[in-house]
C-alpha positions as CSV (number, residue, x, y, z in Angstrom):
1,M,-0.1,0.0,-0.1
2,T,1.3,3.3,-1.0
3,E,1.6,6.6,1.3
4,R,-1.6,7.8,-0.5
5,Q,-3.5,4.7,-0.7
6,G,-3.5,4.5,3.3
7,V,-6.1,5.8,5.6
8,V,-5.0,5.5,9.6
9,D,-7.7,6.2,11.9
10,G,-9.6,8.5,9.2
11,Q,-6.6,10.8,8.6
12,R,-5.2,9.8,5.1
13,R,-1.3,9.1,5.5
14,G,1.1,11.5,3.7
15,G,2.8,14.3,4.5
16,G,3.0,15.8,1.2
17,A,0.8,17.8,-1.3
18,M,-2.7,15.5,-1.8
19,T,-3.7,14.6,-5.6
20,I,-6.6,16.3,-7.3
21,Q,-8.3,12.8,-6.6
22,E,-7.7,13.0,-2.9
23,Y,-8.4,16.8,-2.9
24,Y,-11.9,16.0,-4.8
25,L,-12.6,13.2,-2.0
26,V,-12.2,15.6,0.8
27,Q,-14.0,18.3,-1.1
28,S,-16.8,16.0,-1.2
29,E,-16.9,14.7,2.5
30,I,-17.0,18.3,3.6
31,A,-19.8,18.9,1.4
32,A,-21.6,16.0,3.0
33,L,-20.8,17.2,6.4
34,N,-21.8,20.6,5.6
35,G,-25.3,19.3,4.6
36,I,-25.3,17.4,7.5
37,I,-24.5,19.8,9.9
38,M,-27.3,22.0,8.4
39,R,-30.3,19.4,9.3
40,L,-28.9,18.9,12.5
41,P,-31.2,20.5,15.7
42,E,-29.6,22.5,17.8
43,S,-30.8,20.8,20.0
44,S,-28.1,18.2,18.9
45,I,-25.0,19.6,20.4
46,I,-22.8,17.0,21.3
47,E,-23.2,15.3,17.4
48,R,-23.1,19.3,15.8
49,M,-19.2,19.2,17.6
50,S,-18.5,16.3,16.2
51,F,-19.2,16.9,12.8
52,E,-17.5,20.4,13.1
53,A,-14.3,19.0,14.9
54,R,-14.1,16.5,11.7
55,K,-14.8,19.0,8.9
56,E,-12.4,21.6,10.2
57,S,-9.8,18.4,10.4
58,L,-10.2,18.0,6.6
59,E,-10.1,21.9,5.9
60,E,-6.6,22.0,8.0
61,E,-5.3,19.0,5.9
62,I,-6.4,21.1,2.8
63,A,-5.0,23.8,4.3
64,S,-1.3,22.4,5.2
65,R,-0.6,19.5,2.6
66,G,-1.9,21.5,-0.8
67,V,-2.4,20.0,-3.8
68,V,-0.4,18.3,-6.6
69,P,-0.9,20.3,-9.8
70,L,-2.3,18.3,-12.6
71,E,0.5,16.9,-15.0
72,V,-0.6,17.3,-18.9
């Protein structure tokens, strides 16, 4: 298994830049989390915090790793 294929504890392995495919995957997960968060009632505090923490983690991953440009 290569660094880019592995997932450990919900986090992608590898400290280098992510591929465009990984970027789209992370962006898709962020969009799904936004939808879930929007539909959660305000009273679901713990669930909301959990989903928001996951979303923040993904946003930090994008910010810290960046994206490898496509090679044509």
